[in-house]
N, CA, C and O atoms as a GROMACS GRO file, in nm:
protein
  296
    1MET      N    1  -0.676  -2.042   1.491
    1MET     CA    2  -0.560  -1.959   1.513
    1MET      C    3  -0.437  -2.049   1.510
    1MET      O    4  -0.441  -2.163   1.558
    2SER      N    5  -0.329  -1.998   1.455
    2SER     CA    6  -0.204  -2.074   1.446
    2SER      C    7  -0.098  -2.015   1.538
    2SER      O    8  -0.102  -1.897   1.573
    3ILE      N    9  -0.006  -2.099   1.574
    3ILE     CA   10   0.111  -2.055   1.651
    3ILE      C   11   0.229  -2.057   1.556
    3ILE      O   12   0.252  -2.156   1.487
    4LEU      N   13   0.304  -1.948   1.553
    4LEU     CA   14   0.418  -1.934   1.464
    4LEU      C   15   0.539  -1.900   1.549
    4LEU      O   16   0.537  -1.802   1.624
    5THR      N   17   0.643  -1.978   1.538
    5THR     CA   18   0.767  -1.950   1.610
    5THR      C   19   0.866  -1.892   1.511
    5THR      O   20   0.893  -1.951   1.406
    6ILE      N   21   0.922  -1.775   1.543
    6ILE     CA   22   1.020  -1.712   1.455
    6ILE      C   23   1.147  -1.683   1.534
    6ILE      O   24   1.143  -1.664   1.655
    7ARG      N   25   1.258  -1.681   1.464
    7ARG     CA   26   1.386  -1.647   1.526
    7ARG      C   27   1.424  -1.506   1.482
    7ARG      O   28   1.427  -1.476   1.363
    8LEU      N   29   1.452  -1.422   1.580
    8LEU     CA   30   1.492  -1.284   1.554
    8LEU      C   31   1.618  -1.254   1.633
    8LEU      O   32   1.642  -1.313   1.738
    9PRO      N   33   1.699  -1.164   1.581
    9PRO     CA   34   1.815  -1.120   1.661
    9PRO      C   35   1.767  -1.059   1.792
    9PRO      O   36   1.660  -0.999   1.799
   10ASP      N   37   1.848  -1.074   1.896
   10ASP     CA   38   1.812  -1.020   2.028
   10ASP      C   39   1.779  -0.872   2.022
   10ASP      O   40   1.683  -0.827   2.085
   11ASN      N   41   1.856  -0.796   1.947
   11ASN     CA   42   1.833  -0.652   1.937
   11ASN      C   43   1.695  -0.622   1.877
   11ASN      O   44   1.625  -0.532   1.923
   12THR      N   45   1.657  -0.698   1.775
   12THR     CA   46   1.525  -0.679   1.714
   12THR      C   47   1.415  -0.713   1.812
   12THR      O   48   1.316  -0.641   1.822
   13THR      N   49   1.432  -0.822   1.885
   13THR     CA   50   1.333  -0.861   1.985
   13THR      C   51   1.318  -0.753   2.091
   13THR      O   52   1.206  -0.718   2.129
   14ASP      N   53   1.430  -0.702   2.139
   14ASP     CA   54   1.426  -0.596   2.241
   14ASP      C   55   1.354  -0.472   2.188
   14ASP      O   56   1.275  -0.410   2.259
   15ARG      N   57   1.381  -0.436   2.064
   15ARG     CA   58   1.318  -0.318   2.005
   15ARG      C   59   1.168  -0.339   1.985
   15ARG      O   60   1.089  -0.248   2.007
   16LEU      N   61   1.130  -0.460   1.944
   16LEU     CA   62   0.987  -0.489   1.929
   16LEU      C   63   0.915  -0.484   2.064
   16LEU      O   64   0.804  -0.432   2.074
   17LYS      N   65   0.979  -0.537   2.166
   17LYS     CA   66   0.920  -0.530   2.300
   17LYS      C   67   0.903  -0.385   2.344
   17LYS      O   68   0.799  -0.349   2.399
   18SER      N   69   1.004  -0.304   2.321
   18SER     CA   70   0.997  -0.163   2.357
   18SER      C   71   0.886  -0.092   2.280
   18SER      O   72   0.810  -0.013   2.337
   19MET      N   73   0.877  -0.120   2.152
   19MET     CA   74   0.774  -0.058   2.068
   19MET      C   75   0.635  -0.100   2.116
   19MET      O   76   0.545  -0.016   2.128
   20ALA      N   77   0.618  -0.227   2.144
   20ALA     CA   78   0.488  -0.276   2.191
   20ALA      C   79   0.451  -0.210   2.323
   20ALA      O   80   0.337  -0.166   2.341
   21ARG      N   81   0.547  -0.202   2.414
   21ARG     CA   82   0.522  -0.138   2.544
   21ARG      C   83   0.479   0.008   2.525
   21ARG      O   84   0.386   0.055   2.590
   22SER      N   85   0.547   0.078   2.435
   22SER     CA   86   0.516   0.220   2.414
   22SER      C   87   0.376   0.241   2.357
   22SER      O   88   0.317   0.347   2.373
   23ARG      N   89   0.324   0.139   2.290
   23ARG     CA   90   0.190   0.146   2.232
   23ARG      C   91   0.085   0.078   2.319
   23ARG      O   92  -0.033   0.074   2.284
   24GLY      N   93   0.128   0.027   2.432
   24GLY     CA   94   0.035  -0.040   2.522
   24GLY      C   95  -0.017  -0.172   2.466
   24GLY      O   96  -0.131  -0.211   2.492
   25LEU      N   97   0.068  -0.242   2.390
   25LEU     CA   98   0.030  -0.368   2.328
   25LEU      C   99   0.123  -0.479   2.373
   25LEU      O  100   0.233  -0.454   2.422
   26SER      N  101   0.078  -0.601   2.354
   26SER     CA  102   0.169  -0.714   2.369
   26SER      C  103   0.249  -0.725   2.240
   26SER      O  104   0.209  -0.673   2.136
   27VAL      N  105   0.362  -0.792   2.247
   27VAL     CA  106   0.441  -0.814   2.125
   27VAL      C  107   0.358  -0.893   2.025
   27VAL      O  108   0.363  -0.865   1.905
   28ASN      N  109   0.282  -0.989   2.073
   28ASN     CA  110   0.196  -1.067   1.984
   28ASN      C  111   0.100  -0.977   1.908
   28ASN      O  112   0.086  -0.989   1.786
   29LYS      N  113   0.032  -0.887   1.978
   29LYS     CA  114  -0.065  -0.798   1.914
   29LYS      C  115   0.005  -0.702   1.818
   29LYS      O  116  -0.048  -0.673   1.711
   30LEU      N  117   0.122  -0.652   1.856
   30LEU     CA  118   0.198  -0.563   1.769
   30LEU      C  119   0.233  -0.634   1.638
   30LEU      O  120   0.213  -0.578   1.530
   31VAL      N  121   0.284  -0.756   1.647
   31VAL     CA  122   0.321  -0.831   1.527
   31VAL      C  123   0.197  -0.864   1.445
   31VAL      O  124   0.202  -0.862   1.322
   32GLU      N  125   0.087  -0.893   1.511
   32GLU     CA  126  -0.039  -0.918   1.440
   32GLU      C  127  -0.082  -0.795   1.360
   32GLU      O  128  -0.120  -0.806   1.244
   33GLU      N  129  -0.075  -0.676   1.422
   33GLU     CA  130  -0.114  -0.553   1.354
   33GLU      C  131  -0.018  -0.520   1.240
   33GLU      O  132  -0.061  -0.479   1.132
   34MET      N  133   0.112  -0.539   1.263
   34MET     CA  134   0.209  -0.511   1.159
   34MET      C  135   0.192  -0.608   1.041
   34MET      O  136   0.208  -0.569   0.925
   35SER      N  137   0.160  -0.732   1.070
   35SER     CA  138   0.136  -0.830   0.965
   35SER      C  139   0.014  -0.792   0.883
   35SER      O  140   0.016  -0.803   0.760
   36ALA      N  141  -0.091  -0.748   0.949
   36ALA     CA  142  -0.213  -0.707   0.878
   36ALA      C  143  -0.184  -0.590   0.785
   36ALA      O  144  -0.233  -0.586   0.673
   37GLN      N  145  -0.103  -0.493   0.832
   37GLN     CA  146  -0.067  -0.379   0.748
   37GLN      C  147   0.015  -0.422   0.627
   37GLN      O  148  -0.008  -0.376   0.516
   38ALA      N  149   0.110  -0.511   0.649
   38ALA     CA  150   0.195  -0.559   0.540
   38ALA      C  151   0.111  -0.636   0.437
   38ALA      O  152   0.131  -0.620   0.317
   39LEU      N  153   0.019  -0.718   0.485
   39LEU     CA  154  -0.066  -0.794   0.393
   39LEU      C  155  -0.160  -0.703   0.315
   39LEU      O  156  -0.186  -0.728   0.197
   40ALA      N  157  -0.212  -0.600   0.379
   40ALA     CA  158  -0.300  -0.504   0.309
   40ALA      C  159  -0.222  -0.433   0.198
   40ALA      O  160  -0.274  -0.415   0.088
   41ALA      N  161  -0.098  -0.394   0.226
   41ALA     CA  162  -0.015  -0.329   0.124
   41ALA      C  163   0.013  -0.426   0.009
   41ALA      O  164   0.010  -0.387  -0.107
   42TRP      N  165   0.041  -0.551   0.042
   42TRP     CA  166   0.070  -0.652  -0.059
   42TRP      C  167  -0.054  -0.677  -0.146
   42TRP      O  168  -0.043  -0.688  -0.268
   43ASP      N  169  -0.171  -0.687  -0.082
   43ASP     CA  170  -0.296  -0.707  -0.157
   43ASP      C  171  -0.322  -0.590  -0.252
   43ASP      O  172  -0.364  -0.611  -0.366
   44THR      N  173  -0.297  -0.468  -0.205
   44THR     CA  174  -0.318  -0.350  -0.288
   44THR      C  175  -0.223  -0.352  -0.407
   44THR      O  176  -0.265  -0.325  -0.520
   45GLU      N  177  -0.096  -0.383  -0.383
   45GLU     CA  178   0.001  -0.390  -0.491
   45GLU      C  179  -0.041  -0.495  -0.595
   45GLU      O  180  -0.036  -0.469  -0.715
   46ASN      N  181  -0.081  -0.612  -0.548
   46ASN     CA  182  -0.124  -0.717  -0.640
   46ASN      C  183  -0.247  -0.676  -0.719
   46ASN      O  184  -0.258  -0.707  -0.838
   47ARG      N  185  -0.339  -0.606  -0.655
   47ARG     CA  186  -0.461  -0.559  -0.724
   47ARG      C  187  -0.424  -0.461  -0.834
   47ARG      O  188  -0.476  -0.471  -0.945
   48PHE      N  189  -0.334  -0.365  -0.806
   48PHE     CA  190  -0.293  -0.269  -0.907
   48PHE      C  191  -0.217  -0.337  -1.020
   48PHE      O  192  -0.235  -0.301  -1.137
   49ARG      N  193  -0.134  -0.434  -0.987
   49ARG     CA  194  -0.060  -0.508  -1.091
   49ARG      C  195  -0.158  -0.583  -1.183
   49ARG      O  196  -0.140  -0.587  -1.304
   50THR      N  197  -0.261  -0.642  -1.124
   50THR     CA  198  -0.361  -0.714  -1.203
   50THR      C  199  -0.436  -0.618  -1.294
   50THR      O  200  -0.455  -0.645  -1.412
   51LEU      N  201  -0.478  -0.504  -1.238
   51LEU     CA  202  -0.549  -0.405  -1.320
   51LEU      C  203  -0.459  -0.351  -1.431
   51LEU      O  204  -0.504  -0.333  -1.544
   52ALA      N  205  -0.333  -0.327  -1.399
   52ALA     CA  206  -0.240  -0.274  -1.499
   52ALA      C  207  -0.219  -0.375  -1.612
   52ALA      O  208  -0.207  -0.336  -1.728
   53SER      N  209  -0.214  -0.502  -1.579
   53SER     CA  210  -0.192  -0.604  -1.682
   53SER      C  211  -0.312  -0.618  -1.775
   53SER      O  212  -0.299  -0.668  -1.887
   54GLN      N  213  -0.428  -0.574  -1.729
   54GLN     CA  214  -0.550  -0.585  -1.809
   54GLN      C  215  -0.581  -0.455  -1.884
   54GLN      O  216  -0.675  -0.449  -1.963
   55GLY      N  217  -0.502  -0.352  -1.857
   55GLY     CA  218  -0.531  -0.221  -1.914
   55GLY      C  219  -0.485  -0.207  -2.057
   55GLY      O  220  -0.409  -0.289  -2.109
   56ASP      N  221  -0.533  -0.103  -2.120
   56ASP     CA  222  -0.497  -0.068  -2.257
   56ASP      C  223  -0.426   0.067  -2.251
   56ASP      O  224  -0.489   0.170  -2.231
   57ALA      N  225  -0.296   0.064  -2.270
   57ALA     CA  226  -0.215   0.186  -2.256
   57ALA      C  227  -0.258   0.294  -2.355
   57ALA      O  228  -0.265   0.411  -2.318
   58GLN      N  229  -0.287   0.257  -2.478
   58GLN     CA  230  -0.327   0.358  -2.577
   58GLN      C  231  -0.460   0.423  -2.539
   58GLN      O  232  -0.477   0.544  -2.555
   59LYS      N  233  -0.553   0.343  -2.491
   59LYS     CA  234  -0.683   0.397  -2.448
   59LYS      C  235  -0.663   0.494  -2.331
   59LYS      O  236  -0.726   0.600  -2.327
   60ALA      N  237  -0.574   0.458  -2.236
   60ALA     CA  238  -0.547   0.547  -2.124
   60ALA      C  239  -0.486   0.678  -2.171
   60ALA      O  240  -0.523   0.785  -2.122
   61MET      N  241  -0.393   0.671  -2.267
   61MET     CA  242  -0.331   0.794  -2.320
   61MET      C  243  -0.434   0.880  -2.392
   61MET      O  244  -0.431   1.003  -2.380
   62ASP      N  245  -0.525   0.818  -2.466
   62ASP     CA  246  -0.632   0.892  -2.535
   62ASP      C  247  -0.720   0.966  -2.435
   62ASP      O  248  -0.756   1.082  -2.457
   63ILE      N  249  -0.753   0.900  -2.326
   63ILE     CA  250  -0.835   0.964  -2.221
   63ILE      C  251  -0.760   1.082  -2.161
   63ILE      O  252  -0.817   1.188  -2.141
   64LEU      N  253  -0.632   1.062  -2.131
   64LEU     CA  254  -0.552   1.172  -2.075
   64LEU      C  255  -0.542   1.288  -2.172
   64LEU      O  256  -0.547   1.404  -2.131
   65ASP      N  257  -0.526   1.258  -2.301
   65ASP     CA  258  -0.522   1.364  -2.402
   65ASP      C  259  -0.652   1.443  -2.404
   65ASP      O  260  -0.650   1.566  -2.412
   66ARG      N  261  -0.765   1.372  -2.398
   66ARG     CA  262  -0.895   1.440  -2.396
   66ARG      C  263  -0.910   1.526  -2.271
   66ARG      O  264  -0.959   1.639  -2.279
   67LEU      N  265  -0.868   1.474  -2.157
   67LEU     CA  266  -0.876   1.551  -2.033
   67LEU      C  267  -0.786   1.674  -2.041
   67LEU      O  268  -0.824   1.782  -1.995
   68GLY      N  269  -0.667   1.658  -2.098
   68GLY     CA  270  -0.575   1.770  -2.111
   68GLY      C  271  -0.633   1.880  -2.200
   68GLY      O  272  -0.617   1.998  -2.171
   69SER      N  273  -0.699   1.842  -2.308
   69SER     CA  274  -0.755   1.943  -2.399
   69SER      C  275  -0.874   2.013  -2.336
   69SER      O  276  -0.904   2.127  -2.370
   70GLN      N  277  -0.944   1.945  -2.244
   70GLN     CA  278  -1.057   2.008  -2.176
   70GLN      C  279  -1.007   2.115  -2.077
   70GLN      O  280  -1.073   2.218  -2.060
   71THR      N  281  -0.894   2.092  -2.016
   71THR     CA  282  -0.845   2.189  -1.916
   71THR      C  283  -0.774   2.306  -1.981
   71THR      O  284  -0.765   2.413  -1.921
   72THR      N  285  -0.722   2.288  -2.104
   72THR     CA  286  -0.653   2.397  -2.171
   72THR      C  287  -0.745   2.474  -2.264
   72THR      O  288  -0.707   2.578  -2.318
   73GLY      N  289  -0.868   2.422  -2.284
   73GLY     CA  290  -0.965   2.490  -2.368
   73GLY      C  291  -0.947   2.460  -2.516
   73GLY      O  292  -1.007   2.529  -2.599
   74ASN      N  293  -0.868   2.361  -2.552
   74ASN     CA  294  -0.847   2.325  -2.694
   74ASN      C  295  -0.957   2.238  -2.746
   74ASN      O  296  -0.955   2.199  -2.862
   0.00000   0.00000   0.00000
């Protein structure tokens, strides 16, 4: 486990303390949970970007065209 010291404006610190208290958490645990959520979102974004870079746009459009014709009965 690492120790990280960050500087925040007093107002932000007060708001984080209030938020943590309202959730029954320590500020440390609140920041840990918020960090985990932010990292999960970042990982998801990177995964989609990687998949998109490997995709074939024309093939995707062909599949969508086939799906569209199946739903319209063409």
